[in-house]
Backbone bond lengths (Angstrom), bond angles and torsions (degrees), N, CA, C in turn:
res aa  C-N    CA-C-N  psi(-1)  N-CA   C-N-CA  omega(-1)  CA-C   N-CA-C  phi
1 E - - - 1.457 - - 1.529 110.37 -
2 D 1.315 116.95 -38.34 1.460 120.83 178.68 1.524 110.99 -66.76
3 A 1.345 116.01 -34.79 1.459 120.75 178.06 1.525 110.96 -65.99
4 V 1.322 116.89 -35.27 1.471 120.97 177.97 1.528 109.79 -64.80
5 G 1.321 116.35 -45.13 1.463 120.52 178.51 1.520 111.98 -62.39
6 T 1.316 116.37 -40.31 1.461 121.13 178.42 1.527 110.40 -64.98
7 R 1.334 116.05 -42.04 1.465 120.43 179.01 1.526 110.94 -65.04
8 K 1.333 117.26 -42.05 1.469 120.41 178.32 1.519 111.23 -63.70
9 T 1.322 116.63 -41.15 1.465 120.62 178.19 1.522 110.50 -62.96
10 A 1.327 116.79 -43.26 1.469 120.97 178.80 1.526 110.77 -63.11
11 M 1.331 116.55 -40.92 1.469 120.63 178.63 1.519 110.94 -65.07
12 M 1.333 117.04 -41.52 1.459 120.76 179.65 1.530 110.39 -64.52
13 K 1.314 116.43 -44.45 1.474 119.89 178.59 1.522 110.96 -62.02
14 T 1.313 116.37 -38.86 1.470 120.82 178.47 1.520 110.36 -65.53
15 F 1.328 116.76 -44.20 1.462 120.10 178.91 1.532 110.89 -61.67
16 V 1.327 116.69 -46.28 1.467 120.92 -179.29 1.524 109.82 -60.49
17 S 1.313 116.80 -47.56 1.465 121.07 179.84 1.531 111.15 -61.00
18 T 1.311 116.05 -41.71 1.462 121.03 179.01 1.524 111.09 -65.76
19 A 1.311 117.38 -45.62 1.468 121.14 -179.30 1.526 111.43 -61.33
20 I 1.315 116.67 -37.82 1.465 121.05 -179.08 1.528 111.06 -67.28
21 S 1.335 116.99 -35.80 1.470 120.06 -173.73 1.527 113.24 -112.96
22 L 1.309 117.69 22.51 1.458 122.62 -178.18 1.527 110.96 -63.47
23 P 1.329 118.15 121.80 1.475 119.15 179.60 1.531 111.36 -74.40
24 P 1.319 115.56 154.90 1.473 119.58 178.88 1.535 110.82 -83.94
25 N 1.325 116.29 90.78 1.465 120.50 175.18 1.528 108.32 -142.11
26 D 1.328 116.70 173.37 1.471 120.86 -174.04 1.528 113.35 -59.43
27 V 1.325 117.10 -43.50 1.464 120.30 -178.99 1.526 110.45 -63.44
28 C 1.339 115.96 -47.50 1.469 120.44 -179.57 1.526 111.80 -68.05
29 N 1.328 116.52 -33.18 1.463 119.75 177.72 1.529 111.41 -67.23
30 T 1.333 116.88 -30.54 1.463 120.54 174.01 1.527 109.73 -63.55
31 L 1.327 116.36 -42.84 1.468 120.24 176.03 1.521 110.41 -62.50
32 R 1.320 116.93 -42.57 1.471 120.43 178.81 1.533 110.73 -58.19
33 L 1.333 116.51 -43.74 1.475 120.27 178.95 1.528 110.92 -63.01
34 E 1.306 117.13 -40.31 1.472 120.33 177.83 1.524 111.10 -64.01
35 L 1.339 116.77 -36.71 1.469 120.27 178.48 1.529 111.19 -68.74
36 I 1.322 117.17 -30.24 1.472 120.28 173.20 1.526 108.65 -69.23
37 N 1.339 116.68 -48.12 1.466 122.09 -176.34 1.524 113.43 -62.01
38 C 1.325 117.60 -31.98 1.472 119.05 -179.89 1.535 111.17 -94.00
39 S 1.315 117.03 13.50 1.473 124.17 175.28 1.531 114.21 68.70
40 F 1.325 117.90 18.03 1.456 120.31 178.59 1.532 110.85 -64.18
41 I 1.317 117.09 -42.86 1.472 121.66 178.68 1.525 109.24 -61.58
42 D 1.320 116.81 -44.48 1.467 121.35 179.23 1.527 111.09 -59.04
43 R 1.335 115.79 -45.63 1.467 119.14 -178.51 1.523 111.88 -65.55
44 L 1.326 117.24 -36.77 1.469 119.46 176.82 1.527 111.06 -65.01
45 A 1.321 116.51 -45.26 1.467 120.24 179.29 1.528 110.51 -62.83
46 Q 1.313 117.28 -41.79 1.465 121.04 177.93 1.526 110.94 -64.18
47 F 1.319 117.13 -39.35 1.458 121.05 177.72 1.529 110.43 -61.66
48 I 1.314 116.67 -42.87 1.470 121.04 179.72 1.522 110.64 -64.66
49 L 1.317 117.30 -41.81 1.463 120.78 -177.43 1.531 113.29 -76.90
50 K 1.334 116.79 -19.12 1.470 120.99 -177.63 1.534 109.67 -61.79
51 D 1.297 115.75 129.66 1.468 123.71 177.53 1.522 114.31 63.11
52 M 1.323 117.57 13.66 1.463 119.17 175.51 1.529 107.80 -73.32
53 P 1.331 117.39 130.75 1.467 118.98 179.14 1.531 111.41 -55.04
54 K 1.317 115.16 144.14 1.470 120.64 -177.27 1.523 112.55 -76.81
55 Q 1.318 116.83 -23.51 1.462 121.46 -177.89 1.523 110.57 -108.86
56 P 1.324 117.37 148.74 1.466 119.36 175.12 1.529 110.13 -61.93
57 P 1.321 116.74 158.36 1.468 119.32 178.64 1.530 111.87 -57.99
58 S 1.307 115.81 141.49 1.462 120.75 -177.51 1.522 112.15 -63.63
59 W 1.318 118.11 -24.60 1.463 121.75 -176.82 1.531 112.42 -90.97
60 S 1.344 116.95 9.14 1.463 122.11 177.45 1.524 109.59 -117.73
61 P 1.346 117.72 73.87 1.465 120.96 -173.86 1.523 114.50 -60.28
62 A 1.320 118.95 -25.40 1.464 120.43 -179.86 1.526 112.14 -66.19
63 L 1.327 117.10 -18.18 1.458 121.12 -178.79 1.525 112.79 -88.68
64 W 1.309 116.96 -7.96 1.467 121.49 -178.27 1.521 109.63 -95.91
65 G 1.312 116.26 141.40 1.459 121.43 177.99 1.521 111.19 -72.90
66 K 1.316 115.35 168.56 1.452 121.20 179.26 1.524 110.46 -59.39
67 G 1.305 116.31 128.87 1.457 121.33 179.55 1.515 114.16 85.05
68 E 1.340 117.36 -9.91 1.466 120.14 177.64 1.517 108.85 -86.77
69 T 1.295 114.91 158.22 1.455 120.20 178.15 1.512 109.52 -138.49
70 G 1.290 116.38 151.34 1.448 121.41 -178.97 1.510 113.03 -92.03
71 E 1.322 116.99 14.08 1.464 120.33 -179.03 1.519 110.70 -66.36
72 S 1.310 116.69 149.47 1.464 121.59 177.06 1.525 109.03 -63.73
73 S 1.312 114.87 142.27 1.465 119.06 -179.93 1.519 109.79 -101.51
74 L 1.302 115.28 172.01 1.461 120.54 176.99 1.517 108.59 -106.05
75 A 1.291 115.33 133.09 1.462 120.13 176.60 1.517 108.04 -93.55
76 V 1.318 116.00 140.52 1.456 119.92 179.21 1.524 107.99 -104.01
77 T 1.315 115.70 129.34 1.468 120.50 178.12 1.518 108.67 -125.32
78 K 1.302 115.42 151.69 1.466 121.01 176.88 1.521 108.70 -85.64
79 K 1.317 115.62 129.29 1.458 119.87 177.83 1.523 107.72 -142.99
80 K 1.320 115.45 115.54 1.461 122.50 179.35 1.529 112.13 50.80
81 G 1.330 116.32 45.63 1.453 120.41 175.71 1.512 114.25 78.92
82 K 1.312 118.39 -5.18 1.466 120.86 -179.96 1.521 108.98 -113.56
83 A 1.297 115.03 152.40 1.467 119.55 175.37 1.517 108.14 -84.40
84 A 1.308 115.46 117.25 1.472 120.07 178.50 1.519 108.29 -108.96
85 K 1.309 116.29 137.68 1.460 120.34 179.81 1.515 108.99 -92.81
86 K 1.338 113.81 131.46 1.453 120.27 -179.30 1.531 107.08 -130.16
87 P 1.304 118.00 129.60 1.462 118.21 -179.92 1.531 110.70 -63.21
88 S 1.330 115.55 134.99 1.462 119.01 175.61 1.522 108.05 -83.43
89 K 1.318 115.59 172.13 1.458 118.92 176.74 1.515 108.57 -59.74
90 S 1.297 116.05 142.90 1.459 119.03 177.37 1.519 109.15 -73.18
91 S 1.314 114.92 159.87 1.453 121.15 176.88 1.524 110.11 -55.91
92 E 1.318 115.51 -40.04 1.459 119.85 -179.41 1.532 111.29 -62.39
93 E 1.338 116.56 -43.65 1.469 120.51 179.83 1.527 111.32 -64.38
94 E 1.333 116.15 -44.55 1.460 120.13 -179.32 1.527 111.29 -61.43
95 W 1.335 115.72 -46.66 1.460 119.16 -178.74 1.525 111.69 -70.76
96 R 1.314 118.05 -36.13 1.470 120.60 177.01 1.526 109.90 -59.41
97 E 1.329 116.26 -45.16 1.459 120.72 178.41 1.524 111.34 -62.61
98 Y 1.327 116.63 -42.41 1.464 119.85 -179.22 1.528 110.95 -65.18
99 F 1.324 116.58 -47.51 1.463 120.22 -178.31 1.522 112.65 -63.88
100 S 1.322 117.87 -23.40 1.463 120.50 -178.31 1.536 113.23 -95.69
101 R 1.327 117.27 3.27 1.470 120.83 179.38 1.523 111.68 -60.32
102 G 1.294 116.11 135.63 1.459 121.09 176.36 1.518 111.22 -68.16
103 G 1.312 116.83 136.81 1.456 122.63 175.24 1.505 116.01 84.09
104 I 1.321 118.51 -7.62 1.461 120.13 -174.19 1.538 111.47 -66.51
105 R 1.322 116.96 -42.00 1.465 120.27 179.29 1.531 110.89 -65.40
106 T 1.325 115.36 -41.30 1.466 119.63 178.85 1.526 110.52 -62.77
107 A 1.310 117.63 -40.37 1.473 121.28 179.11 1.530 110.65 -61.61
108 F 1.329 117.40 -43.23 1.466 120.27 177.15 1.524 111.07 -63.37
109 K 1.319 117.19 -40.90 1.469 120.80 179.56 1.524 111.01 -64.38
110 I 1.330 117.03 -41.80 1.463 120.56 179.58 1.527 110.16 -63.83
111 L 1.335 117.26 -46.90 1.470 119.34 179.17 1.522 111.01 -60.74
112 T 1.313 117.40 -39.01 1.463 121.10 178.87 1.526 110.00 -62.02
113 G 1.320 116.38 -46.02 1.462 119.86 179.39 1.519 112.60 -64.25
114 L 1.305 117.26 -40.63 1.461 120.72 -178.86 1.526 112.41 -72.94
115 A 1.336 117.22 -27.25 1.467 120.91 -178.99 1.527 112.67 -82.38
116 K 1.314 116.73 -10.25 1.466 121.35 -175.84 1.533 111.73 -56.19
117 C 1.316 115.06 110.04 1.470 122.74 176.52 1.532 112.77 54.37
118 H 1.333 117.60 32.24 1.466 120.32 -179.49 1.524 109.99 -128.64
119 V 1.313 115.71 97.07 1.458 122.95 -174.88 1.531 113.18 -56.03
120 P 1.338 120.27 -44.85 1.473 118.18 179.50 1.536 112.97 -59.32
121 T 1.323 117.46 -40.03 1.470 119.80 177.79 1.521 110.20 -68.27
122 Q 1.321 116.70 -41.93 1.468 121.02 178.47 1.521 110.30 -58.68
123 N 1.317 116.26 -46.18 1.468 120.43 179.98 1.525 111.56 -64.30
124 R 1.325 116.32 -41.14 1.466 120.23 -179.02 1.520 110.71 -61.34
125 I 1.317 116.67 -45.01 1.464 121.08 179.67 1.525 110.43 -64.75
126 A 1.329 116.67 -44.04 1.466 121.23 -177.59 1.523 112.26 -66.64
127 N 1.340 117.62 -23.01 1.460 120.73 -179.38 1.519 113.63 -74.00
128 F 1.330 117.74 -13.29 1.457 119.90 178.69 1.519 109.62 -73.09
129 S 1.319 114.79 122.56 1.457 121.36 -179.75 1.523 110.25 -53.04
130 Q 1.281 116.26 130.25 1.470 124.40 175.45 1.531 114.36 71.73
131 F 1.330 119.56 -0.53 1.464 119.51 -175.74 1.523 111.55 -65.61
132 L 1.322 117.49 -49.69 1.462 120.13 -178.00 1.525 111.06 -63.32
133 G 1.328 116.34 -43.33 1.467 120.14 178.49 1.515 111.84 -63.17
134 S 1.323 116.41 -40.01 1.463 120.24 179.09 1.523 111.33 -65.60
135 C 1.329 116.62 -41.66 1.468 119.78 176.91 1.525 110.69 -62.99
136 H 1.322 116.05 -38.77 1.462 119.03 178.73 1.528 111.18 -65.56
137 V 1.305 117.13 -39.94 1.472 120.41 177.22 1.522 109.73 -57.34
138 I 1.320 116.33 -45.30 1.463 119.73 -178.69 1.525 110.95 -69.16
139 E 1.344 117.38 -41.01 1.462 119.06 -179.32 1.535 111.18 -64.62
140 A 1.335 117.29 -26.31 1.465 121.65 -177.91 1.526 112.89 -96.01
141 T 1.321 117.06 7.25 1.461 121.57 -176.55 1.520 110.40 -104.33
142 S 1.293 115.03 136.59 1.459 119.76 177.50 1.526 109.49 -108.08
143 D 1.321 115.26 172.62 1.468 120.58 176.12 1.523 109.89 -64.47
144 L 1.319 115.59 156.39 1.462 122.32 173.07 1.528 106.90 -129.67
145 P 1.344 116.45 80.13 1.462 120.01 -175.41 1.528 114.40 -58.18
146 S 1.334 117.62 -31.96 1.462 119.66 -179.00 1.527 112.35 -63.17
147 A 1.334 117.29 -23.87 1.469 121.75 178.49 1.528 110.98 -109.80
148 N 1.325 116.33 10.31 1.456 121.87 179.57 1.536 111.52 60.01
149 V 1.341 116.30 42.19 1.460 122.05 177.68 1.526 107.80 -112.50
150 Y 1.329 115.48 120.03 1.462 121.10 -178.55 1.523 109.57 -130.44
151 T 1.317 115.84 130.10 1.460 121.03 -179.24 1.531 111.69 -79.74
152 D 1.308 117.48 -18.50 1.474 122.42 178.86 1.526 112.58 48.22
153 G 1.322 116.37 46.69 1.459 121.09 175.25 1.510 115.59 82.19
154 L 1.316 117.89 2.78 1.465 120.27 -178.02 1.532 111.23 -66.25
155 G 1.323 117.05 -33.03 1.463 120.26 178.38 1.521 111.53 -60.85
156 L 1.312 116.49 -43.85 1.462 120.71 178.75 1.530 110.94 -66.37
157 L 1.333 117.70 -37.84 1.462 120.61 176.73 1.528 111.02 -62.78
158 C 1.339 116.51 -40.35 1.476 119.89 178.59 1.522 111.04 -67.12
159 E 1.313 116.02 -41.95 1.467 119.97 177.69 1.532 110.16 -61.01
160 T 1.313 116.81 -44.22 1.464 121.32 178.95 1.521 111.03 -62.55
161 L 1.335 117.17 -42.87 1.462 120.52 177.87 1.528 110.53 -62.31
162 L 1.319 117.56 -47.16 1.470 119.95 179.74 1.529 110.88 -60.91
163 D 1.328 116.76 -41.03 1.467 120.09 178.31 1.528 111.15 -64.18
164 E 1.312 117.17 -36.90 1.468 121.10 178.70 1.525 110.74 -70.75
165 L 1.322 117.26 -34.63 1.464 120.78 -179.89 1.519 112.41 -65.71
166 V 1.319 117.95 -29.23 1.463 120.88 -177.12 1.528 112.68 -89.66
167 E 1.325 116.89 -13.09 1.464 121.35 -177.27 1.528 110.93 -63.16
168 G 1.342 115.56 111.00 1.458 120.86 178.24 1.523 114.23 72.22
169 N 1.334 117.54 18.44 1.463 120.74 -176.77 1.530 109.07 -136.17
170 E 1.316 115.60 92.72 1.470 121.39 -175.49 1.532 112.40 -61.11
171 K 1.325 116.38 -38.86 1.473 120.71 -178.79 1.534 110.56 -61.46
172 V 1.314 117.17 -50.50 1.462 121.04 -179.87 1.528 110.45 -69.93
173 A 1.331 116.80 -34.45 1.466 120.60 178.07 1.525 110.87 -58.99
174 Q 1.325 116.56 -40.93 1.466 120.21 178.42 1.529 111.05 -65.60
175 L 1.317 116.92 -39.64 1.465 120.38 179.33 1.537 110.99 -64.83
176 V 1.325 116.72 -46.66 1.469 120.94 -179.76 1.524 110.16 -65.50
177 E 1.325 116.60 -41.84 1.465 120.30 178.37 1.526 110.49 -60.83
178 G 1.322 117.13 -40.00 1.462 121.13 178.74 1.520 112.39 -62.62
179 V 1.335 116.39 -42.62 1.464 121.01 179.09 1.530 110.20 -64.75
180 R 1.322 116.39 -45.23 1.468 120.66 -178.71 1.535 111.08 -68.95
181 K 1.329 116.39 -34.49 1.464 120.57 -178.31 1.534 111.37 -66.35
182 K 1.330 117.23 -36.79 1.463 121.04 178.17 1.518 110.50 -56.55
183 T 1.335 116.30 -43.39 1.456 120.54 -179.85 1.522 110.50 -66.76
184 K 1.335 116.98 -42.75 1.468 120.36 179.56 1.513 111.46 -61.46
185 L 1.334 116.95 -38.30 1.465 121.17 -179.28 1.516 112.26 -68.56
186 R 1.324 118.03 -28.97 1.454 121.59 179.03 1.507 109.62 -67.96
């Protein structure tokens, strides 16, 4: 039984390594299409978006619109018929938890490898609501050592993924450019 677990782990590591470094050729593109068809791309994108904070980090003012602020908000809860105010998690806490999630970096690396010069994969990833904007938020976010928040290279992984998504894909390039342009205009 232990040998089976070891073999499965070795197979998973091999698959992950292969997916990350898959070359753009006809044989590999057939595999990419199969991974789209079996919803593997969808599950990776959903995994990345799971528990991602809804608001940009409070310490990244360029990501906030005019008049918006990254200050922590108060959540209202019902308690014994009265509205009681309870502080919600701070932006720093939410992002710290997200950046420390297990497997998140590997998921970004796999998507980057699978999107390499493959328009159908690029389009599939870009079709996920908020995915491009969320990646841009992370690529534009720096560490916040005073709050013990570290991206550990996730920003560079997001930037690399976004750059790979636009390679040879005018439609996705326009979408990514639009997201990045909003930040530049702020």
